C-alpha positions in Angstrom: -32.4 -154.0 -188.2 -30.2 -157.5 -186.6 -27.4 -156.5 -183.8 -25.7 -158.9 -183.9 -25.0 -159.0 -180.5 -27.8 -159.7 -179.3 -30.0 -163.6 -179.0 -33.3 -162.1 -181.2 -30.3 -161.8 -184.0 -30.2 -165.1 -183.7 -33.7 -165.7 -184.5 -33.0 -164.6 -188.7 -29.8 -167.0 -188.3 -31.3 -169.8 -187.9 -33.8 -168.5 -191.1 -36.2 -168.0 -188.6 -38.7 -165.2 -188.1 -37.5 -161.0 -186.3 -40.7 -159.0 -186.2 -41.5 -155.2 -184.0 -45.3 -154.2 -185.1 -46.9 -151.2 -182.7 -49.9 -148.8 -184.1 -48.1 -145.4 -185.7 -47.9 -142.1 -183.0 -47.3 -144.8 -180.7 -45.3 -145.6 -178.2 -45.7 -148.9 -177.3 -44.8 -151.7 -180.0 -45.6 -155.7 -179.9 -41.9 -157.7 -180.4 -41.8 -161.6 -181.8 -39.6 -164.5 -183.0 -39.5 -168.0 -184.4 -37.8 -170.0 -185.5 -36.2 -173.8 -185.8 -33.4 -174.1 -183.5 -30.9 -177.7 -183.3 -30.4 -179.3 -179.7 -26.5 -177.4 -180.3 -27.8 -174.7 -181.3 -30.5 -174.0 -178.4 -28.4 -175.3 -175.7 -26.2 -172.1 -176.2 -28.6 -169.7 -176.3 -30.4 -170.9 -172.7 -26.9 -170.5 -171.4 -26.3 -167.2 -173.7 -29.5 -166.4 -171.6 -28.9 -167.7 -168.1 -25.4 -165.8 -167.6 -27.7 -162.4 -169.0 -29.8 -162.8 -166.0 -32.9 -164.5 -167.5 -34.9 -167.2 -165.2 -36.0 -170.7 -166.7 -39.7 -172.9 -165.4 -41.4 -174.8 -167.5 -44.7 -172.7 -169.2 -46.8 -173.3 -172.3 -45.0 -177.1 -173.1 -41.8 -176.4 -173.7 -38.6 -174.2 -171.2 -39.6 -170.1 -170.5 -36.5 -168.2 -170.2 -37.4 -163.7 -168.9 -35.3 -160.9 -167.1 -36.8 -160.7 -163.9 -39.3 -157.4 -164.1 -36.8 -155.5 -162.2 -34.3 -155.9 -165.3 -37.2 -155.3 -168.4 -35.8 -152.3 -170.4 -39.0 -149.2 -170.6 -41.4 -151.7 -168.7 -41.4 -154.4 -171.4 -40.9 -157.9 -170.5 -38.0 -160.4 -172.4 -38.0 -164.5 -172.7 -37.6 -166.8 -174.9 -40.3 -170.1 -175.3 -38.2 -173.2 -176.0 -40.7 -176.1 -177.3 -39.1 -179.0 -178.6 -37.2 -178.2 -181.8 -38.7 -174.8 -182.4 -38.1 -171.1 -180.0 -40.4 -167.8 -180.2 -39.9 -165.0 -178.4 -41.5 -162.1 -177.6 -41.4 -158.4 -174.5 -44.8 -159.9 -173.8 -45.8 -162.8 -172.2 -49.1 -163.1 -172.1 -49.1 -163.3 -176.4 -46.2 -166.0 -176.2 -49.2 -168.4 -176.8 -50.8 -166.8 -179.7 -47.8 -166.9 -181.4 -46.9 -170.3 -180.8 -50.7 -171.3 -182.4 -50.0 -169.7 -185.1 -46.5 -170.3 -185.9 -47.7 -174.0 -186.1 -50.9 -172.8 -188.1 -48.6 -171.4 -191.3 
């Protein structure tokens, strides 16, 4: 299911993946996304994220956009990482390094 107004849906539109995984009968879910992204699309998404209240900083060899903690939904983080011609998403910032390494491992 893709929410057309949500940046996470763009991962699928750009021929990537957007997934959510969790243990059955638990309230915990892990979300992630990955796809290639053109420079023009990256610029547009970054502008959209900034307008939505995300803040940017350098991290993990790229540019990381995260919502401030006070804007989190149900205590979840929301972070997008742009590295070269790729971008990544996680609702757990500390998992982004693993997502990047797994995506590159194939």
